[in-house]
TORBATOR-593400 format. One record per residue (C-alpha): residue number from 0; residue in one letter; chain; x, y, z. Coordinates in nm, 4 decimals, padded with zeros to 6 digits. Layout:
REM TORBATOR-593400
NUM, A, A, X, Y, Z
...
This chain:
REM TORBATOR-593400
0, M, A, 04.7110, -01.6517, -07.1481
1, K, A, 04.9210, -01.7709, -06.9299
2, I, A, 04.7760, -02.0507, -06.6240
3, L, A, 04.9611, -02.2502, -06.3431
4, F, A, 04.8198, -02.4979, -06.1776
5, A, A, 04.8885, -02.5846, -05.8417
6, A, A, 04.7987, -02.9970, -05.7501
7, S, A, 04.9281, -03.1979, -05.4541
8, E, A, 04.9712, -03.4787, -05.7673
9, A, A, 04.9149, -03.5256, -06.1498
10, V, A, 04.8967, -03.7715, -06.4128
11, P, A, 05.1574, -03.9000, -06.5222
12, L, A, 05.3599, -03.8126, -06.2135
13, V, A, 05.1868, -03.9132, -05.9144
14, K, A, 04.8431, -04.0553, -05.8415
15, T, A, 04.6418, -04.1482, -05.5405
16, G, A, 04.2419, -04.0249, -05.6920
17, G, A, 04.1131, -03.8755, -05.9517
18, L, A, 04.2792, -03.5250, -05.8967
19, A, A, 04.5611, -03.6409, -06.0359
20, D, A, 04.3805, -03.7093, -06.3586
21, V, A, 04.2696, -03.3928, -06.3637
22, A, A, 04.5735, -03.2412, -06.3242
23, G, A, 04.7422, -03.4272, -06.5613
24, A, A, 04.4430, -03.4539, -06.8707
25, L, A, 04.2640, -03.0406, -06.7892
26, P, A, 04.6202, -02.8460, -06.9000
27, K, A, 04.6754, -03.0946, -07.2125
28, A, A, 04.3520, -02.9529, -07.3096
29, L, A, 04.3717, -02.6409, -07.2266
30, R, A, 04.7184, -02.5778, -07.4698
31, E, A, 04.5038, -02.8034, -07.8091
32, K, A, 04.2911, -02.3900, -07.7349
33, G, A, 04.5902, -02.2241, -07.7140
34, A, A, 04.6042, -02.1518, -07.3548
35, D, A, 05.0241, -02.1696, -07.2049
36, V, A, 04.9219, -02.4132, -06.9285
37, R, A, 05.1878, -02.5568, -06.6744
38, V, A, 05.1805, -02.7340, -06.3564
39, I, A, 05.3683, -02.7630, -06.0379
40, L, A, 05.3526, -02.9965, -05.7609
41, P, A, 05.6133, -03.1299, -05.4847
42, K, A, 05.8772, -03.3698, -05.5866
43, Y, A, 05.7966, -03.6470, -05.4048
44, G, A, 06.0006, -03.9629, -05.2911
45, T, A, 05.7224, -04.1771, -05.5407
46, I, A, 05.7719, -03.9843, -05.8332
47, P, A, 05.9302, -04.3145, -06.0724
48, H, A, 06.3040, -04.2748, -06.1438
49, E, A, 06.2625, -04.2066, -06.4714
50, L, A, 06.0887, -03.9508, -06.5152
51, A, A, 06.2264, -03.7610, -06.1997
52, E, A, 06.5883, -03.7703, -06.3766
53, K, A, 06.4356, -03.5718, -06.7039
54, F, A, 06.3512, -03.2650, -06.4336
55, E, A, 06.6507, -02.9922, -06.4087
56, P, A, 06.7133, -02.7590, -06.1193
57, I, A, 06.6620, -02.3588, -06.2718
58, A, A, 06.6318, -02.2426, -05.8593
59, T, A, 06.6816, -02.2080, -05.5076
60, F, A, 06.5627, -02.0269, -05.3099
61, R, A, 06.4069, -01.9564, -04.8827
62, V, A, 06.0973, -01.9932, -04.8009
63, R, A, 06.0234, -01.8500, -04.4398
64, M, A, 05.7276, -01.9876, -04.2654
65, G, A, 05.7109, -01.8102, -03.8883
66, W, A, 06.0342, -01.8912, -03.7383
67, R, A, 06.1289, -02.1545, -04.0033
68, N, A, 06.4029, -02.0303, -04.3042
69, Q, A, 06.3162, -02.3892, -04.5216
70, Y, A, 06.5176, -02.4189, -04.8676
71, C, A, 06.3546, -02.4715, -05.1417
72, G, A, 06.4658, -02.5969, -05.5318
73, L, A, 06.2913, -02.5677, -05.8455
74, L, A, 06.2835, -02.8069, -06.1031
75, K, A, 06.1257, -02.8328, -06.4932
76, A, A, 06.0826, -03.0822, -06.7086
77, E, A, 05.8121, -03.0863, -07.0258
78, L, A, 05.6447, -03.4236, -06.9919
79, D, A, 05.4228, -03.5348, -07.2847
80, G, A, 05.3853, -03.1740, -07.4082
81, V, A, 05.3411, -03.0206, -07.0938
82, V, A, 05.5690, -02.8491, -06.8738
83, Y, A, 05.5770, -02.9051, -06.5163
84, Y, A, 05.7704, -02.7906, -06.2476
85, L, A, 05.8734, -02.9589, -05.9165
86, I, A, 05.9284, -02.8211, -05.5387
87, D, A, 06.1914, -03.0043, -05.3622
88, N, A, 06.2096, -03.0133, -05.0112
89, E, A, 06.3747, -03.3771, -04.9092
90, Q, A, 06.2587, -03.2983, -04.5464
91, Y, A, 05.8412, -03.3169, -04.6158
92, F, A, 05.8197, -03.4211, -04.9407
93, K, A, 06.0888, -03.7561, -04.9999
94, R, A, 05.8489, -04.0416, -04.8421
95, S, A, 05.6980, -04.3359, -04.9308
96, G, A, 05.3111, -04.2084, -04.9385
97, L, A, 05.1753, -03.7777, -05.0420
98, Y, A, 04.9603, -03.8078, -04.7263
99, G, A, 04.8350, -03.8904, -04.4120
100, Y, A, 05.1369, -03.7761, -04.1772
101, D, A, 05.1252, -03.5916, -03.8715
102, D, A, 05.3228, -03.2838, -04.0322
103, D, A, 05.1201, -03.2473, -04.3183
104, A, A, 04.9777, -02.9147, -04.2515
105, E, A, 05.3223, -02.7320, -04.2118
106, R, A, 05.4048, -02.9638, -04.5650
107, F, A, 05.1352, -02.7889, -04.7190
108, V, A, 05.1255, -02.4515, -04.6397
109, F, A, 05.5506, -02.4369, -04.7115
110, F, A, 05.4563, -02.6005, -05.0699
111, C, A, 05.1935, -02.2825, -05.1189
112, H, A, 05.4076, -02.1047, -04.9707
113, A, A, 05.6810, -02.1850, -05.2297
114, V, A, 05.3818, -02.2486, -05.4918
115, V, A, 05.3728, -01.8111, -05.4247
116, E, A, 05.7828, -01.7749, -05.3816
117, S, A, 05.8567, -01.9358, -05.7273
118, L, A, 05.6929, -01.6863, -05.8682
119, F, A, 05.9954, -01.4921, -05.7984
120, H, A, 06.2730, -01.7130, -05.9639
121, S, A, 06.0870, -01.8710, -06.2203
122, D, A, 06.1172, -01.8143, -06.6127
123, F, A, 05.7670, -01.8668, -06.6283
124, V, A, 05.4850, -01.5517, -06.3808
125, P, A, 05.1488, -01.6456, -06.4819
126, D, A, 04.7907, -01.5000, -06.5281
127, I, A, 04.5875, -01.7300, -06.3151
128, I, A, 04.6997, -01.9963, -06.0850
129, H, A, 04.4769, -02.2012, -06.0627
130, C, A, 04.4840, -02.4289, -05.7281
131, H, A, 04.3068, -02.7305, -05.7034
132, D, A, 04.1688, -02.8941, -05.3232
133, W, A, 04.2490, -02.8223, -04.9397
134, Q, A, 04.6598, -02.8851, -05.0280
135, T, A, 04.6706, -02.5233, -05.2048
136, G, A, 04.3999, -02.3457, -05.0067
137, L, A, 04.6169, -02.1074, -04.8936
138, I, A, 04.7372, -01.9973, -05.2598
139, P, A, 04.4709, -01.7337, -05.2865
140, F, A, 04.4423, -01.6406, -04.9232
141, L, A, 04.8235, -01.5070, -04.9937
142, L, A, 04.8015, -01.3549, -05.3239
143, K, A, 04.4959, -01.0750, -05.1295
144, T, A, 04.7109, -01.1080, -04.8471
145, R, A, 05.0912, -01.1083, -04.7859
146, Y, A, 05.1842, -01.0416, -05.1449
147, R, A, 04.9069, -00.8645, -05.2439
148, Y, A, 05.1683, -00.5636, -05.3501
149, E, A, 05.4366, -00.7388, -05.4391
150, P, A, 05.5395, -00.6370, -05.8580
151, G, A, 05.5754, -01.0306, -05.9054
152, T, A, 05.2278, -01.1253, -05.7708
153, R, A, 04.9820, -00.7898, -05.7342
154, D, A, 04.8861, -00.8380, -06.0365
155, V, A, 04.7975, -01.2370, -06.0500
156, K, A, 04.4483, -01.4109, -05.9736
157, S, A, 04.3356, -01.7633, -05.8789
158, V, A, 04.0391, -01.9652, -05.9076
159, Y, A, 04.0272, -02.2451, -05.7006
160, T, A, 03.8098, -02.5558, -05.7569
161, I, A, 03.6217, -02.8223, -05.4774
162, H, A, 03.7121, -03.1274, -05.5723
163, N, A, 03.5618, -03.3060, -05.2753
164, L, A, 03.4389, -03.0221, -04.9734
165, R, A, 03.5098, -03.3011, -04.6876
166, Y, A, 03.8359, -03.2816, -04.7318
167, Q, A, 03.9104, -02.9500, -04.6147
168, G, A, 04.2256, -02.9608, -04.4023
169, V, A, 04.1546, -02.8535, -04.0772
170, F, A, 04.4097, -02.8197, -03.8248
171, G, A, 04.4550, -02.6692, -03.4482
172, R, A, 04.4503, -02.2530, -03.4681
173, Q, A, 04.7953, -02.2283, -03.3141
174, L, A, 04.9860, -02.4052, -03.5737
175, L, A, 04.8172, -02.2740, -03.8182
176, M, A, 04.9785, -01.9275, -03.6866
177, D, A, 05.3193, -02.0078, -03.6260
178, L, A, 05.2995, -02.1964, -03.9916
179, L, A, 05.1661, -01.8336, -04.0938
180, G, A, 05.3511, -01.5746, -03.9135
181, S, A, 05.0212, -01.4753, -03.8227
182, G, A, 04.7699, -01.3395, -03.5292
183, E, A, 04.4906, -01.3651, -03.3875
184, E, A, 04.3641, -01.1682, -03.7430
185, L, A, 04.4134, -01.4945, -03.8883
186, F, A, 04.0985, -01.5913, -03.7564
187, G, A, 03.8991, -01.3073, -03.7952
188, S, A, 03.5789, -01.2636, -03.9973
189, E, A, 03.7797, -01.2485, -04.3605
190, G, A, 04.0128, -01.4943, -04.1943
191, I, A, 04.0118, -01.9253, -04.1612
192, D, A, 03.8632, -02.0242, -03.8549
193, F, A, 03.6420, -02.2430, -03.8443
194, H, A, 03.4590, -02.3812, -03.5708
195, G, A, 03.7636, -02.2828, -03.2830
196, A, A, 03.9982, -02.4737, -03.5612
197, G, A, 04.1973, -02.3342, -03.8208
198, N, A, 04.0953, -02.4040, -04.2427
199, C, A, 04.3083, -02.4178, -04.5395
200, M, A, 04.0560, -02.4857, -04.7721
201, L, A, 03.8718, -02.1358, -04.6286
202, G, A, 04.1808, -01.9966, -04.7789
203, G, A, 04.0781, -02.0910, -05.1951
204, L, A, 03.7152, -02.0209, -05.0460
205, R, A, 03.7190, -01.6781, -04.9931
206, Y, A, 04.0068, -01.5419, -05.1110
207, A, A, 03.9999, -01.7592, -05.5239
208, D, A, 03.9314, -01.4536, -05.7351
209, K, A, 03.6731, -01.7173, -05.8594
210, L, A, 03.5646, -02.0996, -05.7436
211, T, A, 03.4385, -02.3722, -05.9512
212, T, A, 03.3460, -02.7852, -05.8740
213, V, A, 03.3165, -03.0827, -06.0774
214, S, A, 02.9817, -03.1010, -06.1299
215, P, A, 02.7096, -02.8341, -06.2222
216, S, A, 02.4689, -03.0227, -05.9615
217, Y, A, 02.7653, -03.0958, -05.7166
218, A, A, 02.7656, -02.6697, -05.7241
219, Q, A, 02.4316, -02.6587, -05.6312
220, E, A, 02.4298, -02.8793, -05.3090
221, I, A, 02.7373, -02.7233, -05.2046
222, Q, A, 02.4726, -02.4374, -05.0717
223, T, A, 02.2576, -02.6584, -04.8872
224, E, A, 02.3276, -02.7386, -04.5538
225, Y, A, 02.2910, -03.1593, -04.5959
226, Y, A, 02.6158, -03.1508, -04.8754
227, G, A, 02.6954, -02.8417, -04.7262
228, E, A, 03.0212, -02.9830, -04.4912
229, K, A, 02.9297, -02.6742, -04.2534
230, L, A, 03.0586, -02.4360, -04.5749
231, D, A, 02.6949, -02.3202, -04.7412
232, G, A, 02.6260, -02.0065, -04.5879
233, L, A, 02.9895, -01.8762, -04.7624
234, L, A, 02.9193, -02.1401, -05.0746
235, R, A, 02.5969, -01.8764, -05.1013
236, W, A, 02.7034, -01.6191, -05.0374
237, R, A, 02.9703, -01.6820, -05.3155
238, A, A, 02.7279, -01.8320, -05.5014
239, G, A, 02.8115, -01.5622, -05.7530
240, D, A, 03.1406, -01.6646, -05.8494
241, L, A, 03.0771, -02.0645, -05.8310
242, S, A, 03.0921, -02.2606, -06.1046
243, G, A, 03.0489, -02.6173, -06.2211
244, I, A, 03.1951, -02.7570, -06.4400
245, V, A, 03.1742, -03.1345, -06.5247
246, N, A, 03.5264, -03.3382, -06.5157
247, G, A, 03.6381, -03.4892, -06.8312
248, I, A, 03.8622, -03.7698, -06.9168
249, D, A, 04.1725, -03.8418, -07.1649
250, T, A, 03.9897, -04.0071, -07.4200
251, C, A, 04.3246, -04.1129, -07.5786
252, L, A, 04.4709, -04.2508, -07.2256
253, F, A, 04.1467, -04.4372, -07.2277
254, D, A, 04.1029, -04.6319, -07.4755
255, P, A, 03.8851, -04.9238, -07.5373
256, M, A, 04.0417, -04.9924, -07.8820
257, N, A, 04.4458, -04.8389, -07.8063
258, D, A, 04.4431, -04.9810, -07.5023
259, P, A, 04.7069, -05.2374, -07.3250
260, A, A, 04.5233, -05.4028, -07.1027
261, L, A, 04.2675, -05.5390, -07.2636
262, A, A, 04.2348, -05.8808, -07.4454
263, V, A, 04.0348, -05.8037, -07.7093
264, P, A, 04.0576, -05.4215, -07.8788
265, Y, A, 03.6810, -05.3049, -07.9920
266, R, A, 03.5237, -04.9930, -08.0235
267, G, A, 03.1515, -05.0381, -08.0644
268, S, A, 03.1427, -05.4263, -08.0959
269, L, A, 02.9649, -05.6081, -07.8529
270, P, A, 03.1051, -05.9692, -07.9437
271, R, A, 03.4747, -05.8069, -07.9372
272, K, A, 03.3274, -05.6604, -07.6008
273, R, A, 03.2459, -05.9856, -07.4691
274, K, A, 03.5991, -06.1902, -07.5594
275, N, A, 03.6908, -05.9691, -07.3032
276, K, A, 03.4297, -06.0654, -07.0184
277, L, A, 03.5269, -06.3978, -07.1003
278, A, A, 03.9354, -06.2837, -07.0573
279, L, A, 03.8291, -06.1339, -06.7022
280, Q, A, 03.6259, -06.4607, -06.6223
281, R, A, 03.9070, -06.6893, -06.6831
282, E, A, 04.1855, -06.4470, -06.5111
283, L, A, 03.9559, -06.4040, -06.2639
284, G, A, 03.8147, -06.7707, -06.1882
285, L, A, 03.4767, -06.6859, -06.2546
286, T, A, 03.2232, -06.8940, -06.4153
287, E, A, 03.2996, -06.8433, -06.8361
288, S, A, 02.9588, -06.7241, -06.9990
289, E, A, 02.8926, -06.4489, -07.1627
290, D, A, 02.5338, -06.4247, -07.1157
291, M, A, 02.5768, -06.3873, -06.7267
292, P, A, 02.5497, -06.0372, -06.6742
293, L, A, 02.8521, -05.9144, -06.4799
294, I, A, 02.8151, -05.6224, -06.2470
295, G, A, 03.2251, -05.4701, -06.2385
296, I, A, 03.2430, -05.2013, -05.9035
297, V, A, 03.6336, -05.0004, -05.9486
298, S, A, 03.6296, -04.7683, -05.5950
299, R, A, 03.7514, -04.6938, -05.2893
300, L, A, 03.5247, -04.9179, -05.0480
301, V, A, 03.3637, -04.6378, -04.8049
302, S, A, 03.0777, -04.5165, -04.6869
303, Q, A, 03.0737, -04.1851, -04.9606
304, K, A, 03.0621, -04.4458, -05.2189
305, G, A, 02.6702, -04.6677, -05.1174
306, F, A, 02.8239, -04.9796, -05.0518
307, D, A, 02.6242, -04.9639, -04.6940
308, L, A, 02.3520, -05.0133, -04.9460
309, I, A, 02.4891, -05.2902, -05.1444
310, E, A, 02.5478, -05.4487, -04.8219
311, A, A, 02.1444, -05.4149, -04.7425
312, V, A, 02.0694, -05.5896, -05.0557
313, L, A, 02.4208, -05.7601, -05.1478
314, E, A, 02.2154, -06.0867, -05.1486
315, Q, A, 01.9456, -06.0363, -05.3290
316, I, A, 02.1026, -05.9268, -05.5950
317, L, A, 02.3952, -06.2116, -05.6623
318, S, A, 02.0272, -06.4728, -05.6341
319, E, A, 02.0020, -06.2249, -05.9852
320, D, A, 02.1372, -06.4860, -06.1020
321, V, A, 02.4755, -06.2292, -06.2385
322, Q, A, 02.8456, -06.2127, -06.1411
323, L, A, 03.0188, -05.9328, -05.9315
324, V, A, 03.3967, -05.7785, -05.9971
325, V, A, 03.5068, -05.5508, -05.6449
326, L, A, 03.8467, -05.3995, -05.6864
327, G, A, 03.9609, -05.1584, -05.4559
328, S, A, 04.0475, -05.0650, -05.0763
329, G, A, 03.8824, -04.8888, -04.8197
330, D, A, 03.6785, -04.9569, -04.4875
331, W, A, 03.7938, -05.3182, -04.3982
332, H, A, 03.4344, -05.3885, -04.3064
333, Y, A, 03.3078, -05.3377, -04.6646
334, E, A, 03.6295, -05.5922, -04.7710
335, Q, A, 03.5394, -05.8376, -04.4933
336, M, A, 03.2113, -05.8160, -04.6624
337, F, A, 03.2954, -05.8818, -05.0431
338, R, A, 03.5205, -06.1405, -04.9013
339, R, A, 03.2624, -06.3310, -04.7128
340, A, A, 03.0843, -06.3341, -05.0744
341, E, A, 03.3768, -06.4589, -05.2588
342, A, A, 03.4217, -06.7428, -05.0444
343, N, A, 03.0086, -06.8113, -05.0263
344, R, A, 02.9374, -06.7810, -05.4295
345, P, A, 03.2693, -06.9192, -05.5842
346, G, A, 03.2781, -06.8747, -05.9452
347, Q, A, 03.0177, -06.5272, -05.8863
348, V, A, 03.2030, -06.3410, -05.7360
349, A, A, 03.5185, -06.1750, -05.7594
350, T, A, 03.7872, -05.9704, -05.5752
351, W, A, 04.0989, -05.7617, -05.5221
352, F, A, 04.1652, -05.5248, -05.2779
353, G, A, 04.4183, -05.2589, -05.3931
354, F, A, 04.4865, -05.0740, -05.6604
355, N, A, 04.5853, -05.2323, -06.0330
356, D, A, 04.5176, -05.0231, -06.3210
357, G, A, 04.5912, -05.3473, -06.5828
358, L, A, 04.3187, -05.5248, -06.4101
359, A, A, 04.0499, -05.1941, -06.3496
360, R, A, 04.0789, -05.1066, -06.7091
361, R, A, 03.9902, -05.4701, -06.7424
362, I, A, 03.6848, -05.4472, -06.5696
363, Y, A, 03.5669, -05.1688, -06.7497
364, A, A, 03.6093, -05.3446, -07.0631
365, G, A, 03.4854, -05.7304, -06.9200
366, S, A, 03.1373, -05.5887, -06.7147
367, D, A, 02.8362, -05.5493, -06.8504
368, L, A, 02.7183, -05.2980, -06.5948
369, Y, A, 02.9154, -05.0715, -06.3660
370, L, A, 02.7350, -04.9805, -06.0033
371, M, A, 02.8696, -04.7332, -05.8112
372, P, A, 02.4877, -04.5892, -05.6117
373, S, A, 02.7409, -04.3310, -05.3547
374, Q, A, 02.6111, -04.1015, -05.0815
375, F, A, 02.7563, -03.8172, -05.2371
376, E, A, 02.9832, -03.7477, -05.5785
377, P, A, 03.1109, -03.4347, -05.6762
378, C, A, 03.1696, -03.5864, -06.0141
379, G, A, 03.3075, -03.8955, -06.0338
380, L, A, 03.5689, -04.0448, -06.3066
381, S, A, 03.4652, -04.4096, -06.2961
382, Q, A, 03.1243, -04.3700, -06.4474
383, L, A, 03.2563, -04.1784, -06.7495
384, L, A, 03.5028, -04.4392, -06.8118
385, A, A, 03.2375, -04.6929, -06.8315
386, L, A, 03.0905, -04.5504, -07.0399
387, R, A, 03.4079, -04.4753, -07.2752
388, Y, A, 03.4457, -04.8774, -07.2876
389, K, A, 03.0459, -04.9774, -07.2496
390, S, A, 03.0083, -05.0377, -06.9341
391, V, A, 02.6492, -04.9384, -06.8766
392, P, A, 02.6443, -04.7994, -06.4962
393, I, A, 02.4068, -04.7760, -06.2250
394, V, A, 02.3841, -04.4867, -06.0389
395, R, A, 02.2077, -04.2852, -05.7452
396, E, A, 02.1535, -03.9489, -05.8922
397, T, A, 02.4371, -03.7594, -05.6863
398, G, A, 02.6757, -03.4110, -05.7980
399, G, A, 02.8034, -03.5577, -06.1421
400, L, A, 02.6225, -03.8506, -06.1455
401, R, A, 02.2977, -03.6924, -06.2101
402, D, A, 02.4610, -03.4323, -06.4931
403, T, A, 02.6474, -03.7907, -06.6927
404, V, A, 02.3806, -04.0290, -06.5968
405, R, A, 02.0764, -04.0441, -06.8219
406, A, A, 01.8457, -04.3267, -06.6736
407, Y, A, 01.7146, -04.5305, -06.9610
408, N, A, 01.2939, -04.4787, -07.1287
409, E, A, 01.2284, -04.7355, -07.3089
410, Y, A, 00.9609, -04.5379, -07.3632
411, T, A, 01.1069, -04.2883, -07.6435
412, G, A, 01.4569, -04.5023, -07.6393
413, E, A, 01.6727, -04.2813, -07.4886
414, G, A, 01.9149, -04.2788, -07.1786
415, N, A, 02.2274, -04.4494, -07.1263
416, G, A, 02.2506, -04.5915, -06.8578
417, F, A, 02.0063, -04.6611, -06.4806
418, S, A, 01.9475, -04.4278, -06.1668
419, F, A, 01.7914, -04.4122, -05.8616
420, T, A, 01.6559, -04.0894, -05.6668
421, N, A, 01.6478, -04.1976, -05.3115
422, Y, A, 01.9449, -04.2793, -05.1179
423, N, A, 01.7397, -04.6213, -05.0434
424, A, A, 01.8657, -04.9699, -05.0488
425, H, A, 01.5624, -05.1534, -05.1810
426, D, A, 01.5463, -04.8273, -05.4533
427, L, A, 01.9583, -04.9807, -05.5294
428, L, A, 01.7572, -05.3119, -05.5857
429, Y, A, 01.5131, -05.2226, -05.8105
430, T, A, 01.7570, -05.0492, -06.0217
431, V, A, 01.9773, -05.3534, -06.0348
432, R, A, 01.6956, -05.5636, -06.0689
433, R, A, 01.5517, -05.3193, -06.4098
434, A, A, 01.9156, -05.2984, -06.5796
435, I, A, 01.9149, -05.6562, -06.5652
436, G, A, 01.6200, -05.7439, -06.7288
437, F, A, 01.6595, -05.4512, -06.9893
438, Y, A, 02.0522, -05.6652, -07.0488
439, R, A, 01.9011, -05.9483, -07.1327
440, D, A, 01.6565, -05.7858, -07.4411
441, S, A, 01.9710, -05.7832, -07.6919
442, E, A, 01.8433, -05.5009, -07.8934
443, T, A, 01.7283, -05.3124, -07.5927
444, W, A, 02.0827, -05.3154, -07.4916
445, Q, A, 02.1884, -05.2741, -07.7655
446, R, A, 02.0914, -04.9024, -07.8062
447, I, A, 02.1784, -04.8289, -07.4672
448, V, A, 02.5089, -04.9582, -07.5165
449, A, A, 02.4894, -04.7225, -07.8565
450, N, A, 02.3002, -04.3998, -07.6604
451, G, A, 02.5818, -04.4253, -07.4415
452, A, A, 02.8715, -04.4074, -07.7306
453, K, A, 02.7360, -04.0572, -07.8720
454, D, A, 02.8217, -03.8227, -07.5918
455, D, A, 03.1255, -03.6655, -07.5986
456, Y, A, 03.3709, -03.8241, -07.2690
457, S, A, 03.6519, -03.6093, -07.3790
458, W, A, 03.8131, -03.2681, -07.1810
459, T, A, 03.6851, -03.0887, -07.5312
460, R, A, 03.3496, -02.8788, -07.3403
461, S, A, 03.5250, -02.8429, -07.0152
462, A, A, 03.8535, -02.6724, -07.1390
463, K, A, 03.6364, -02.4253, -07.2792
464, A, A, 03.4268, -02.3395, -06.9990
465, Y, A, 03.7332, -02.3012, -06.8692
466, L, A, 03.9302, -02.0583, -07.0587
467, A, A, 03.5982, -01.8549, -07.0869
468, L, A, 03.5709, -01.7987, -06.6753
469, Y, A, 03.9281, -01.7514, -06.7091
470, A, A, 03.8673, -01.4641, -06.9668
471, S, A, 03.6260, -01.3362, -06.7177
472, I, A, 03.8938, -01.2459, -06.4863
473, V, A, 04.2007, -01.1263, -06.7254
474, P, A, 04.1584, -00.8706, -06.8836
475, Q, A, 04.2006, -00.8842, -07.2670
476, R, A, 04.5492, -00.6742, -07.3274
477, E, A, 04.5123, -00.5055, -07.6341
478, E, A, 04.7632, -00.5709, -07.9269
479, S, A, 04.9918, -00.2372, -07.9024
480, D, A, 05.0451, -00.1031, -07.5463
481, A, A, 05.1498, 00.2273, -07.6782
482, W, A, 04.9470, 00.5555, -07.5930
483, P, A, 04.7325, 00.7852, -07.8894
484, V, A, 04.8635, 01.0088, -08.0774
485, T, A, 04.6209, 01.3183, -08.1053
486, S, A, 04.6490, 01.6483, -08.2405
């Protein structure tokens, strides 16, 4: 089976969030199971030079968008066993960042057109294009409309994955009509109309052969009005085509036994893990103590991640004789909240605002507890990384957090973390205090950590689920195409 992943970012080339991890790791897992999986994304100016120079041009062609007739280059390279293609247009993609530009609509409409057009110029014609998030949402739409009867694309199926329903690519009607060269029919009952605007994600939700999202719980949640971001009706209508498949992590890339960012490698040994805790405390100017529980946070600092709850009870949490390390960036309000806490409690609170991959790994390795009380969470990779590094997560029961973190039960000894149901600050505080209490019981704590170590956080199970999904929409080819001979 031949699969083309279309994404706006993918490791190792470029990354701003969890989508890049998925688009980089899942193809490798699928290839290990026999699928021919390749990845296509824009040729951004931020791709490291040492990787960009490995790509060779294989085609150039023109892409028509309304009145525009734009240049497009197609480049190819194999990185770590996976073939990557780059869509080249410097006007759109040779910039200092990936997103947030005034012409994002034009940039990613071009990308969607270019991905489909590349099929006529590439050495690879897929059975399925697997599209990710709003930036590729128009690819299924184009396949089922403009390219429906083209010999090179009419048999290509599509799968569309929602990584976060909140970000939909909503733009003005006239702009999208202009870019797509369409009239008002674009906004009919089978189009991409969204409350008077145009919605790129709708192209994927309406026209993809199958829909997925990144956890079973989130697949159910987005069919409700509360989580559905005004698309719950459509998602309920397509519920039979919607699956929730939990993300995995690259367990080779994130391996505490072989992570060069760590001071001391370890596998299941808590004493060795705590040597990383002491190293982290020294690095960040915290009071050195093996016994004081250290809570880690690596996150975007936005309300979705539950920082309004943390704000309401931060002083009570810090009064519990714990340390707190925060790495991330986001809303100025939350950054200031943690800056004040660090200034008021030197040696107890440490912050780093921005992105630092090495420090993030050292926080996972050095923390005893990992705090992630999200308002909603499609899947979440941070709690999986925390479990991989033997840091016990404290989460709210939503989306992928509910599917991957099981609350510890002191009566049965089961559970790999701590959780609370209601989006309530005092429920969060109670759960943090409960976790701290069990931390101070070394025998119980060892059991909780050991429970987490039993889980499989790799892409193996997820890859099997995706392959089954692909097989449901691509008919199995017969070994021979010859007509049977009859007498």
